[in-house]
C-alpha positions in Angstrom: 94.3 117.3 138.8 97.3 117.1 136.5 100.6 118.2 137.9 103.1 120.5 136.1 106.6 119.2 136.0 109.9 121.1 135.7 112.0 119.3 133.2 115.7 119.2 133.9 118.0 120.5 131.1 120.2 117.4 131.6 117.3 115.2 130.4 117.3 117.2 127.2 121.0 117.0 126.8 121.5 113.3 127.8 118.2 111.7 126.8 116.1 113.7 124.2 118.8 114.8 121.9 121.0 111.6 122.0 117.9 109.5 121.4 116.8 111.5 118.4 120.3 111.6 116.9 120.8 107.8 117.4 117.4 107.1 115.7 118.4 109.2 112.6 121.8 107.5 112.4 120.4 104.1 112.7 117.8 104.8 110.0 120.6 106.0 107.6 122.7 103.0 108.5 119.8 100.6 108.0 119.2 102.2 104.6 122.7 101.5 103.3 122.8 98.0 104.8 119.5 97.1 103.1 120.8 98.6 99.9 123.9 96.3 100.1 121.8 93.3 100.9 119.4 93.9 98.0 119.9 91.6 95.1 119.4 92.6 91.5 116.4 90.8 90.0 115.5 90.6 86.4 111.8 91.5 86.1 109.4 88.9 84.8 108.5 89.8 81.2 104.9 88.5 81.8 104.4 90.8 84.8 105.8 93.8 82.9 103.6 93.1 80.0 100.5 92.8 82.2 101.4 96.0 83.9 101.7 97.9 80.6 98.3 96.5 79.5 96.7 97.8 82.7 98.3 101.2 82.1 97.0 101.3 78.5 93.5 100.3 79.5 93.5 102.9 82.2 94.5 105.6 79.7 91.8 104.5 77.4 89.2 104.9 80.1 90.5 108.3 81.0 90.5 109.6 77.4 87.5 107.7 76.1 85.5 110.7 75.2 88.2 112.2 73.0 88.1 109.5 70.4 85.2 108.6 68.0 82.7 106.0 69.3 83.8 103.4 66.6 87.4 103.7 67.7 86.5 103.4 71.4 84.4 100.3 70.8 87.1 98.6 68.7 89.7 99.3 71.4 87.4 98.0 74.2 86.7 94.8 72.3 90.5 94.5 71.8 91.1 94.7 75.6 88.0 93.0 77.1 87.1 90.3 74.5 86.4 87.1 76.3 88.2 85.0 73.6 91.5 86.7 73.2 91.2 90.0 75.0 94.3 91.4 76.7 92.4 92.0 80.0 90.6 88.6 80.0 92.1 86.0 82.3 90.6 82.5 82.2 89.7 81.0 85.6 92.1 78.2 85.2 95.1 80.5 84.7 94.6 82.6 87.9 97.6 82.2 90.3 97.8 82.7 94.0 100.1 85.6 94.7 101.4 84.0 97.9 102.2 80.7 96.3 103.8 82.4 93.4 106.1 84.4 95.7 107.1 81.4 97.8 107.8 79.4 94.7 110.6 81.9 93.8 113.5 81.4 96.3 115.1 84.7 95.4 111.9 86.7 96.2 111.5 84.9 99.5 115.2 85.5 100.4 114.9 89.2 99.6 111.8 89.5 101.7 113.6 87.8 104.6 116.5 90.1 104.3 114.3 93.2 104.3 112.4 91.9 107.4 115.7 91.2 109.2 117.1 94.6 108.3 114.0 96.1 110.0 113.5 93.8 113.0 117.0 93.4 114.3 117.9 97.2 114.5 114.5 98.0 116.0 114.9 95.2 118.6 118.3 96.3 119.7 117.4 100.0 119.7 114.3 99.3 121.8 116.3 97.2 124.3 118.9 100.1 124.5 116.2 102.7 125.1 114.3 100.5 127.6 117.5 99.7 129.6 119.1 103.2 129.8 116.2 105.7 129.4 113.2 103.9 130.9 111.1 106.1 133.2 112.3 109.5 131.9 109.9 112.4 131.1 111.7 113.6 128.0 109.6 116.4 126.6 106.4 118.4 126.7 104.0 119.1 123.8 103.2 122.8 123.7 99.4 122.3 123.4 96.8 120.5 125.5 95.7 116.9 124.6 92.9 114.7 125.7 93.2 111.6 127.9 93.1 109.3 124.9 96.7 110.2 124.1 98.1 109.2 127.5 98.8 105.6 126.5 100.6 106.8 123.3 102.7 109.6 124.9 103.4 108.2 128.3 104.4 104.7 127.7 106.4 103.4 130.7 105.1 106.0 133.1 102.3 104.7 135.4 101.2 108.1 136.9 97.7 109.3 136.2 98.4 112.7 137.8 100.9 113.7 135.2 99.5 116.0 132.4 98.9 114.3 129.1 101.2 116.7 127.2 104.3 115.2 128.7 106.1 112.6 126.6 108.1 109.7 128.1 111.4 108.6 126.7 109.9 105.3 125.4 107.1 107.1 123.6 109.6 109.5 122.2 111.4 106.5 120.7 108.2 105.3 119.0 107.4 108.9 117.7 110.8 109.0 116.1 110.4 105.5 114.7 107.3 106.3 112.8 107.7 110.1 112.4 111.1 110.5 110.7 109.9 109.6 107.2 110.0 113.2 106.0 113.5 113.7 107.3 114.7 110.5 105.7 113.1 111.6 102.4 115.1 114.8 102.5 118.4 113.1 103.4 118.2 109.9 101.4 115.6 110.9 98.7 112.1 109.8 98.1 113.0 106.2 97.2 114.5 105.2 100.6 114.1 102.0 102.4 113.5 103.4 105.9 109.7 103.7 105.9 108.9 101.3 108.7 105.1 101.9 108.4 105.3 100.7 104.8 107.5 97.8 105.8 105.0 96.6 108.3 102.2 96.8 105.8 104.3 94.8 103.4 104.9 92.1 106.1 101.1 91.6 106.5 100.4 91.1 102.8 102.3 89.3 100.1 102.9 89.7 96.5 100.9 91.3 93.7 98.1 89.4 92.0 98.0 90.5 88.4 94.8 88.5 87.6 92.8 90.6 90.0 94.1 93.9 88.6 93.4 92.7 85.0 89.9 91.7 86.0 89.2 95.0 87.9 90.4 97.0 84.9 88.3 94.9 82.5 85.2 95.6 84.7 86.0 99.3 84.8 86.4 99.4 81.0 83.1 97.6 80.4 81.0 100.1 82.3 82.4 103.2 80.6 79.7 105.2 79.0 81.2 106.8 75.9 80.2 110.3 74.9 82.3 111.9 72.2 83.3 115.4 73.2 84.3 116.7 69.8 80.8 117.7 68.6 80.4 119.8 71.7 83.6 121.8 71.2 82.0 124.1 68.6 79.2 125.0 71.0 81.7 125.6 73.8 83.9 127.8 71.6 80.8 129.7 70.4 79.8 130.3 74.1 83.3 131.5 75.0 83.4 133.9 72.1 80.0 135.4 72.9 81.2 136.0 76.5 84.3 137.7 75.2 82.4 139.9 72.8 80.0 141.0 75.4 
């Protein structure tokens, strides 16, 4: 049977609150450090052009039914023509996104700086938490949880008799690490560099492959079934007027 614990107020004052405040301050400091380490890069005109082509093709697919069939077909040929279409990429011109990234030393250096600005503060903070606050039961969640949450909420406490709703100090560190995105968005704005979840996802994958995006947009544009909506506007307007008259 799970035991109910009485949490000392000193744990709240000397463990829970300091740990939360330190995590917020470290996140803000890491944002400004990464902002100083960020180098200004001139965007590649080719990548910008390909991105604009994708946006234009996407808008054409979204508003295809609001232009005449002849206009839509001419625009689709202009985009997806296999001779000189904007969305057509020959097989010999496809580039590997990872090789393209590592061929640019500035891009590789920026990626290394971003990773270091994330890994070093996290390593030092985790070592500080593990050394000073290991083994503390810091808080209690005000609703019951199943046993599946024990490994997530009670990291560092090897007691199966403690109720799952209690949170250890080490688990509180991880909850703050991945749960302060909304607070940082309010303090630093939406475009902040403290989203660790997004950083870890960026570390697992590299670069942007424009050839795949162009090919996917070409396939999506080829399967569009055009149906001009203008001839139906009169019938819809007539139906609406009849309903109003009645």
